N, C-alpha and C positions, 0 to 999 in steps of 0.2 A: 374130771374125777382126779386128775393128776396134779391140779390145781390145790384141790381139797385137801390130799394127801399131804402135800407139802405143806400146806398153812397147818396141820396138825402135828406134823414131826417139827415145824416151827415153833409152836406156843409148847408142844411138851419136853422142847430144848429148853427156854425159858422158864418154865418152872423147874426144872432139873437145875438150873443155874441157882435159882434161888434158895431151892431146897440144899444144895450142896453149901452154900454160904450158911444157912442157919446151922447147919450140921458142923461145919469146920469152928465157927464163932462156940458153939455149947462144947465141942471136942477142948478147945482153948480151957474154958472154965470149969468142964469137969473132969478132963483127961479120960474119957472112958473108950475103951477098946470097940464095944459093940458099936458105940457109934461113928467112929472111925471105920468100922468096918462096912456098915451101912454107907458111908459116904463115899469110900471107895467104890463101891459097886453102883453110887450115884454116877460116879465120875464115868464108870466104864460106861453105863448107859449113855451117857452125854457122847463119849467117842463114837459110839455104834452111830447114834444119830448125825455126828458131824461127817461120817463117812461118806452119808446118802446126800450131804449137801454142800462139802466142802469143796475148793477148786481142784482142778485134775492134778496140779503138780503138787498141791498138798498133800492129797490121796495117795499119790506115787510114793512120796517122800516119806510118809507114814506107814507105809505098807514094807518099804525098804529098811526104817528102824524098827518096826514089829521084827521081821525077819532076822535082823542082826540082834535082837533083843532075845529071841526063842534062841539061836545058836548061842549067844553068850552065854544063856544060863544054863544050857545044855554041856555045854564045855566045863563049866564051871561045877556043875553038879548041884548046882542051887538054886530051885526055882523061888527063894526066898526073896530073892534080890528083885524080883519083880513086884513084889508084893510091897517092899520097900521103896520102890521108884513111885508107885503109885499113891503110898502115903507121904511121900515128897512133892508128887504133883497137887496134892489136895490144895493147900493154900493157893496157889497160882488159880486154879479152878473157880475158888470162892473169889479171887481176886477181878475177876472179868466182870462180873454183874455189879461189881461196885465201882469201876470203870462207868459202866452204862449210866450208873446212877448219879455220879458228878456231873457226867456233862447233862445228865437232865434238868439238874440243878442250876448248873451254870445257864442254860438255854432257857430257862423260867425266871432268870433274874432280870431285874430293872437296867443294871448295870450297861449292858449291850447297846440299847438306845443312847446312854450317857457317853459312850465312847464314840457314837457314829457321830455325835455333835461335835465332837471336840477334832475329830480329822480336819475336817473342814480343808482350807488351803494350807497345801504343804508344799514345799519343795521336794523335788526328786529324791536328792539326798536327804532330809528329813525323813521321806516315807521310807526309803530302805532303811534308816537307824528305828525308825518307827516299828516296820514290821518285825525286824531280827529281836529286838524287845520283847514286842507283842508275842511273837511266836514263841519265846520263850518262857513268857510269863503265864500267858493263856494254855499254850503247850503243857505246862509242868504239871497242868491239872485235868487239860481236857487231851491232851494226847494229840491224835490227828484232828480231833476236830477243832484246833486252834482256824484251821482254814476255814472252816465254814463260818467260822465268825466275823476273821479278819479282812476275807474278800469283800464280803458287801460293804464293809464300812470303807473302801476305798473307790475311788470316781470309776464308774462302770466303763468309760471309755479311756484304755488305757494304749499306749504304743505297744507294739511287739517287744522291743527292746525293753521299754520299762517294767511290762509284765514279765519280761524274763527275769530281771534282775531284781524285781520282786519276789518271785517264788523262788530264787537261788537264797536269798536273804532269808525267807520263812525256812527253808529246809536245814539252813545252818544254825538259825533260831530254836527251831524244834531239836536239834541234834544236841546243842548245846544245854538245853532244857533236859534231854536224856541223860547227860553226864551227872545230873544230882539230882532230878525230882524223883521222890520216893513215889507217886504215882505210875511213872514206867515199869511194864513188865521186866525190863533189864533190870533195876534195881531188884524187882521182885524175886528175880531168877537168881541174883547173885547173893541174896540174902539167904537163897535157900542150899546153894551151891556151898558156899562157905559159912556157915553154922555161927552164930556168936557175933555178927559184928551189927552193932547197934546202928539205928536209924542216923541218929546226927551224924556219926561217923562219913557217912556216905554221902549225907549231904552236904555236910563241912568240907570232905575233901572234894567230891565232885562240884561242889559250888566255886571252890579256888580255882580248879583246872577249867571249868566254864568261864570264869573271868577272865583268865588268861587268853582261851579262845575268842572270847568278845573281843579283848584288845588287839589280837592278831587280826580278828576278820576287819573290825576297823580301819586298819593301818592298810591291808591288803586291798579294801575295797572301796572305801568312803575316806580316804585322808584328806580331803577337801572340806569336810564336813566340821566346822569349829564347833568350840566349847559350848557357844551358846545356842547353836542348832541343835544340836546332840541334848542339851538339857532340855530345849523347847519339845524335842519329840518324845522325851522320856517322860513329861510332865502329862502330855496327852494321856500318856496310860495310866495316870493316878488312880482312878476309879477301880481298878482290878489290883492294886498291888496290894491292898490292904486285905482282900480275902485270900490272895494267892499267900501271903506270907502266914495269915490265921492258919490255914489249914494242913501247911507242911510244918507249921509250928505246933500244931496239935500231934502231928504224928510223932515228930520227935521227940515232944515232953513224954507221951504214950510211952513210947520204946524207953526212953531213960527210966520211967516210973516203974515198969513191969518187968523189962528184961526179953520183951518181944523182939525179935528181928524186924527189918522194916515191912514184910511183907504180912507179918500178923498185925501189928500196930495198925497198917491202913484198912486191912480188911475187919476189924472191928470199930476204928476209931472214926473213919471217914463216913460211914453209913450214920451214924449217930448224930455227927455234926451236920449230915446234910438234913436229918429229919428234924433236927433242931431249927434249923435254918426256915425249912418249910412251915413250922410251925408259928413261929414268929414273925418272918416276913413276906410268905407267900403263900396263905393257906388254901386261897383259891386255885393258885397253879398245883397246889401239890398232886391233885387227885387225877388230872391229866397226864402230869410229866412223872410221878410215880406207876400209872398204869403202862406208859412204855417201855419202863425200865426190863421187864421181862422179855419184852419183843425184841429190844436192841442186844441185850444179852444172849435171845435165843440167835442173832446171825452171826455171831462169833465162832463160826464152825471152824474157820481155819486157824484160828488161836488156839483153842480147846485142843484141838487134832495135832498139831504142832509142839505145842508146850507138853502136853501129855507122854505124846511119842516119844519126845525129845529127854525128857526128865526121866522116865521107864530106862530109856536105851543107857543114858548115861551112870545111872545107879548100877544097871547091870554091869556093864564095863568096868566101873570103880571097884565092882567087888569082883574081877578076875584077876587072875595073874598076868600080869604084863611080860612078854616075851623078854630074855635076858638081854638081849641086844639093844630092845628099845630102853629099857632101865638101864643099860651102862652107858647111852648117850647122854641120857638126860642127867644122870648123876655127873657126868663131864663137866656139866654147863651149871651144875648146881651152886658152885661156887662162886659164881658170877649172876646174883639176884638181878641185875639190871639187864643182864641179856635176856634171860630168863622171861620178862617183864615184855622184853621190844618181840621177842619170838612169839609169845602168845597173843600180842597185840596183832603182829602181822598174820599169824595164821587164820586168826578168828577173821583178821579184816580181810585178807585175800580169798577165805574159801565164801564168804558173806557177799563179796563181788562176783564169784564165781555164782552163787545161786543157793548155797547151804546157809540156812538160817544158823544166826549166830549162839541162838539155844542149844541147837545140835550140836555144834563146836566146843563150844564151853562146858557143855554137860558132861563132854568125854574127857577135856583137859584139864579143867580145875580139880575134878575131883582123882585126877592122877598125879597133879602137884600136891595136894593134901594129901594124899597117902604116902606119898614120897617124903614129906616134913620137908620141904623145900624153904630155905631160909628168907621166905617172903611174908611181910605182916599181913593176917587176915584181913585187915582194912583195905591193903595195898592191893591184895589178888582180887577180892570183892571190886574193888574201882578198877581195876583192868579189865575184867569181864566187862562191866558197865561203858567202861571208855571205847572198847572194842566195838560193843554193840552200838553206842552213838555214833561212831564214824563209820560204820558198814551202813548203818541207815541214811548218813546223808549223800552217800553216794553209789550206792548197789541198784542198778536199774530196776530191780524186781521188787525192791521193798516199798511198804504201803506208803510211808513218805513222801517218796520221790515221786510213785505212781499217782496217788490221789493228789497233791499239790501240780502237777504235771494238768492232770484234768479240768484241775477248777481255775487254773491260770491260763488254760491251752497254751501248753508249752510242751515241745518235744520232750520225751522221756530222755531220749540220749543228752539232748541240750544239757538239762539239768543232772544227770548222773555223769557226764565228761568235760563238763566244762567246768570254769572258777572254783566249783567245790572242790573238784579234784586236787586242786593243787592247796586249797585251803585245808584241808585233812592231812595232807604232806607234811605243811608245816605246822599245824596244829599238834597232829600227832606225835612228831617228832618231839616239839617241845613239850608234852606232856607226858610222855615215855619216860624222858628224862627227869621230869621233874618228881614222878612216881620211884623211879630209882632212886633219887636223892633222897626222897620223904622215908623210903624202905630203909635205907643207910642209917638214916637219921635214927629211925625207931631202934634198928639195931644195936646203936652205940649207946642209944640210951636203956637199953634193957638190961 
């Protein structure tokens, strides 16, 4: 009986996600208030269903955020901020079934067996380079799904030390992908918190920081891998480069042509690209793959619960008045944008390691920075959110990248969270924050 009820809830959630996506896309085209209100009701229904199935600590955190939202709205005397928060969360809810669709599309592709044939005989160093690069490329569109594709391509029997190093390399690659890929929720949230930032700006700036991080990772962990070996490892990833670039390019081009932000562009253009690919290349696999999309989306209870609760909470606090003492302290460092950037990264990262999702901390900190008109360029502020999120996902022991990679590679979570990657984010984070500060100064000087 309980199992039947759980199955029905799962099916209802999947159907709700698909309906929410359709409503959000229709609203983008029609700008219809009734459609938007209906979409908000669907999102609320998904939140209720998620409370029945989400993990315990996510339910507790969502309850705390809901209580904080109610208290902040009551003190502000403006219940309208709750509705505005729900409106801001709509595109994020629509984004989740798109992620499931992309994963289904990739898993139906004949590219995966082609990559398996190329892995063959590789040296340990070559495998680590291949793992970091592959995690970044596959992770840029599959996010956590990268590990389910790449681990089977590696030899079944690996020494414990090699499994650990490959797992660390995969998490680093996924973190670097998070710094630029428009298919991560981090970019979607940043685009919502800092309206007006085009997709190509986040991809370009994040891509530059990711390249710097890749160089740092190579110098720190694989200094003995020569140029020829490095190039050979990259060539083995050839089959996935073109589709990855095409999908990212389509999102960037759509954003530039329409003025939509990253999230809006992904929600509209990526499903069209996936449906087009199925129609042209994989008609036989289309039915089975598409049937699995609502089910995969329906399993995203933790995601929809924390993202919705955090967005509404952040919107509520952004609409409330800050204490004078806090405003004065923020104003005191407002003249030093580089320090503000560093503080934001440290706060989001530190709270992330402590167990608070970056979505929560960013949803409070970023609207405050925007409301105070701090001298930080929009694209830099958005990238600060993405960078903080990427660093947190690389080392926070409770985050899904670390937990899932730990499980697949059979490496203790503590070894991944507090091992070499902790040193990596210390170096990479410092360099990236300095580069963001310098870029912000350059933008201010040219304004």
